[in-house]
C-alpha positions as a printed Julia matrix, in Angstrom:
294×3 Matrix{Float64}:
  75.55   91.38  108.58
  78.4    92.8   110.68
  79.38   96.22  109.28
  83.32   96.93  110.04
  85.61   99.62  108.89
  88.01   97.77  106.71
  87.18   94.26  105.25
  90.44   92.51  104.18
  90.43   89.55  101.68
  92.79   86.47  100.88
  95.0    83.9   102.56
  94.66   82.66  105.8
  97.55   80.3   107.2
  98.92   78.53  110.25
 102.76   79.62  110.42
 105.79   77.17  111.86
 108.35   79.65  112.18
 112.26   77.79  112.51
 115.1    80.33  113.63
 118.14   78.85  111.56
 121.7    79.75  111.86
 121.71   80.74  108.17
 119.57   80.14  105.19
 120.93   76.55  103.9
 122.56   76.64   99.76
 122.08   74.16   97.59
 123.08   70.78   98.91
 123.72   72.5   102.02
 122.62   71.93  106.07
 121.51   75.01  108.49
 120.74   74.35  112.39
 117.02   75.4   113.96
 117.69   77.48  117.15
 113.99   77.81  117.91
 110.76   76.55  116.67
 107.53   78.38  117.43
 103.86   78.83  115.73
 101.04   81.06  115.48
  98.45   82.64  112.75
  99.52   84.1   109.54
  98.57   84.97  105.77
  98.83   88.27  104.22
  95.16   89.1   104.52
  94.99   87.45  108.3
  98.29   89.64  109.24
  96.89   92.86  108.39
  93.73   91.9   109.82
  94.95   91.27  113.13
  97.02   94.2   112.88
  94.45   96.22  112.17
  92.67   94.83  115.4
  95.18   95.51  117.4
  95.86   99.18  116.29
  91.48   99.7   117.58
  90.12   99.47  113.86
  87.19   97.13  113.31
  88.16   94.85  110.89
  86.65   91.7   108.85
  88.18   88.94  107.09
  87.19   86.81  103.79
  89.28   83.6   103.39
  89.1    79.98  104.04
  90.76   77.05  106.46
  89.94   73.71  107.19
  88.01   72.21  109.93
  91.66   70.54  111.26
  93.55   71.8   114.13
  95.72   74.26  112.34
  92.36   76.26  110.95
  90.54   75.83  114.47
  93.7    77.66  116.23
  94.05   80.14  113.09
  90.51   81.39  113.82
  90.7    81.81  117.29
  93.69   83.59  117.36
  92.07   86.47  114.81
  88.98   86.1   116.97
  91.72   86.82  120.61
  92.71   89.78  118.07
  89.02   91.36  117.57
  88.57   90.0   114.07
  85.39   89.25  112.53
  85.78   85.76  111.12
  81.99   85.6   109.48
  83.39   85.75  105.92
  85.73   83.21  106.56
  84.96   79.46  105.1
  85.53   76.95  107.18
  85.97   73.74  104.52
  85.15   70.33  106.24
  88.03   67.39  105.77
  90.39   69.93  104.16
  93.28   71.12  105.48
  94.69   74.69  106.46
  97.41   76.27  104.49
 100.92   75.63  106.83
 103.91   78.2   105.95
 107.34   77.15  107.2
 109.31   80.19  107.59
 112.9    79.87  108.03
 114.93   83.15  109.29
 118.18   83.43  110.05
 120.13   85.55  112.3
 119.78   88.65  110.17
 116.0    88.28  110.13
 115.82   87.29  106.61
 113.47   84.4   105.74
 112.77   81.92  103.05
 109.27   80.26  103.64
 108.11   76.79  101.94
 104.34   75.21  102.38
 101.7    74.14  100.66
  98.49   76.27   99.59
  95.96   73.91  101.27
  92.55   75.67  101.22
  93.67   79.02  101.35
  92.1    79.84   98.01
  89.03   77.69   98.2
  86.82   81.41   98.07
  85.57   81.42   94.47
  83.44   84.57   93.35
  80.35   82.5    93.6
  81.11   82.24   97.61
  81.6    85.3    98.39
  78.49   87.64  100.08
  77.73   90.88   98.31
  76.66   92.68  101.16
  79.34   91.91  103.29
  81.55   93.7   101.24
  79.55   96.48  101.22
  78.87   96.97  104.64
  82.86   97.6   104.85
  84.24  101.54  104.64
  87.34  100.07  102.87
  88.35   96.73  101.2
  91.37   95.6   101.18
  92.97   92.65   99.01
  95.65   90.7    99.28
  97.47   87.58   97.12
  94.53   85.11   96.12
  92.51   83.56   93.23
  92.43   86.69   90.66
  88.93   86.01   89.86
  87.84   86.31   93.51
  90.17   89.71   93.85
  88.46   90.81   90.84
  85.19   90.51   91.82
  85.31   91.64   95.12
  86.98   94.92   94.09
  84.13   95.41   91.45
  81.56   94.87   94.09
  83.49   97.65   96.09
  83.74   99.97   93.27
  80.27   99.69   91.92
  79.08  100.34   95.86
  82.03  103.17   95.76
  84.02  101.42   98.44
  87.8   102.21   97.98
  89.79   99.62   97.63
  93.18   98.55   97.91
  95.35   95.76   96.81
  98.63   94.51   98.03
  99.21   91.1    95.26
 102.37   90.17   97.04
 105.48   88.18   95.58
 103.25   86.28   93.17
 102.01   89.36   91.26
 104.46   88.05   88.17
 102.78   84.59   88.01
  99.54   85.83   88.33
  96.87   88.3    86.21
  95.57   90.27   88.81
  95.1    92.77   86.06
  91.08   93.54   86.66
  92.04   94.27   90.46
  94.66   96.66   89.82
  93.06   98.36   87.57
  90.12   99.01   90.32
  92.64   99.75   93.14
  92.68  103.31   95.09
  95.86  102.27   96.73
  98.43   99.84   95.52
 100.99   98.31   97.81
 103.77   96.85   96.19
 107.58   96.45   96.99
 110.59   97.91   95.65
 111.61   94.77   93.43
 107.14   94.29   92.22
 106.92   98.04   91.67
 110.32   97.62   89.31
 108.58   94.78   87.57
 105.15   95.56   87.36
 106.49   99.68   86.05
 108.96   97.62   83.92
 111.7    99.52   85.6
 110.27  103.34   84.29
 109.36  105.95   86.05
 106.15  105.21   88.89
 102.91  106.69   87.62
 100.36  106.78   90.0
  97.8   107.71   87.67
  95.28  110.69   88.07
  93.26  109.24   90.97
  95.06  106.49   92.52
  98.28  105.96   95.61
 101.1   103.77   94.52
 102.55  102.81   98.11
 106.41  101.56   97.78
 107.85   99.69  100.62
 111.65   99.7   100.96
 112.95   97.32  103.8
 115.09   99.17  106.22
 115.38  101.95  103.54
 111.72  103.31  104.64
 108.55  103.71  102.4
 107.59  105.89   98.98
 104.35  107.12   97.88
 103.36  107.99   94.55
  99.55  110.18   94.44
  98.06  112.46   92.13
  99.82  115.28   94.13
 103.2   114.25   94.09
 105.49  111.75   95.63
 106.13  111.24   99.29
 109.21  109.5   101.39
 109.64  108.61  104.95
 113.02  106.95  105.37
 111.8   104.13  108.1
 113.03  103.6   111.7
 116.46  101.43  112.55
 115.79   98.61  113.96
 118.09   95.57  115.04
 115.94   92.66  112.26
 114.6    89.29  114.24
 112.23   88.44  111.94
 111.2    90.32  108.9
 107.84   88.68  108.16
 104.6    89.81  108.25
 106.4    93.3   108.53
 104.99   93.99  105.01
 101.12   93.13  106.51
 102.01   95.1   109.44
 103.09   98.51  107.36
  99.76   98.29  105.38
  97.78   97.84  108.79
  99.53  100.84  110.11
  98.79  103.17  106.5
  95.46  102.0   106.08
  94.81  102.97  109.87
  96.1   105.87  109.38
  95.29  107.3   106.24
  91.67  106.36  106.41
  90.78  108.2   108.93
  93.69  111.54  108.56
  94.11  111.85  104.92
  97.82  112.75  105.33
  99.79  110.44  103.33
 103.17  111.81  105.13
 101.65  110.51  108.39
 100.13  107.43  107.2
 104.02  106.82  105.84
 105.53  107.26  109.39
 102.93  104.98  110.57
 103.09  102.51  108.57
 106.79  102.15  108.71
 106.98  102.19  112.59
 104.26   99.38  112.56
 106.65   97.67  110.37
 110.25   98.34  112.03
 108.78   97.17  115.67
 107.49   93.99  113.66
 110.46   92.99  112.0
 112.47   93.83  115.62
 110.09   91.1   117.0
 109.66   87.09  116.69
 106.84   85.9   114.27
 104.34   87.27  111.54
 101.73   88.18  114.23
 104.03   90.43  116.54
 102.42   93.76  115.39
 102.52   96.55  117.99
  99.98   98.47  119.93
  98.7   101.93  119.01
 100.18  103.1   121.86
 103.53  101.38  120.87
 103.25  102.92  117.68
 102.97  106.57  119.25
 105.8   106.05  121.32
 108.24  105.31  118.94
 106.44  108.33  116.6
 107.19  110.46  119.68
 110.92  109.41  120.23
 112.05  109.36  116.91
 109.98  112.62  115.33
């Protein structure tokens, strides 16, 4: 069983990105300016970004045995991601997401789920989870997320969780309760904490991303804020995943929340300034941004 620094778990997709002149209104029409294809899915995006930052990373997820699944796996392997935990489902289709990106970089998503949630609790390999130094969960089946979190927690392995935009539609209570680091957008945080002040509790960190306004972290020892970096957005898809990868890569090594927020914001900003959810930068590019804008 391969030992990795971070094991991510969740969706593995194939993305078709359509750049349009505007996001269409109901009964409206938009013009397609360009089209590109690449891997996607939050767990896969974080894994690929971590690989680009030099972190040994593995992935738990599922794809079909179709061409899109093959392309997704090849791209992840090229990023250095260990795919021993990725289930290939025979005769099934890999999830495909169509991302509409307007001229301001705003994104709307259409798609099918395919087999990106084919990993059930019974399919998990506990030894693979226990071989990681850290486990990062993203949106997926709630029972699978909870099972992974329990295995990691019982083994003393820290868990981070980015439940994503379906947080309000799914019961992630068990996984949320075991998360040592919780990643939320400002909208998700407002919904989860019912508009009240964020309470991280006595033993976890809540990280809130605020788009162009940077990010905040709430921890037992205080609150931390980083204003982010000014960029001209090209495509914001995957920027949150790049942020999470940058934050984790720094936090796991340095245990410095201020530094982790800055690093995560630099990763997110650089990704938003480029095409595609898999455009996360290298460690050198991030350090260049931090040095020039410190």
